[in-house]
C-alpha positions, 0 to 999 in steps of 0.5 A, a space after each residue: 592805088 588805094 582809095 585815100 590816095 586816089 581821093 587826094 589826087 582827085 582833090 588836087 586835080 580839082 583844086 588845080 583846075 579851079 585856079 585858071 577858072 578863077 583867073 578867067 572870071 577875074 581877068 581883064 576883058 581884053 585878055 579873056 579871048 586868049 585863053 577862053 577855049 582852053 578854059 571852056 574845053 579843058 579845065 571846066 570839064 576836068 573840074 566837073 568830072 573830078 567833082 562828080 568822082 569825089 561826090 559819087 565815086 563810091 557808086 562808080 567803083 561799085 559799078 565796075 567792081 568784079 564782084 558787085 556788093 
C-alpha cells in the first residue's frame, strides 16, 4: 500500500474512533456504564495508536525498513 493511501486509512480510523469517545463524554450519566468498557479498551487505544502512527509513522517505517537509511 502506498504511503498516501495508508495515511488516509489511518486518518479515517482515527476520526471514526473519536466519535464514540465524544458520545461517551457527552452522554447522560445513566448510559455511560453500558459502553464504558468498549470505549476504554477498544476505541481509546486504537485512537492513541493511530495518532502515534500519524505523528511518528515515518520513524516506524524507517525502523522496519529492510535497508535502513
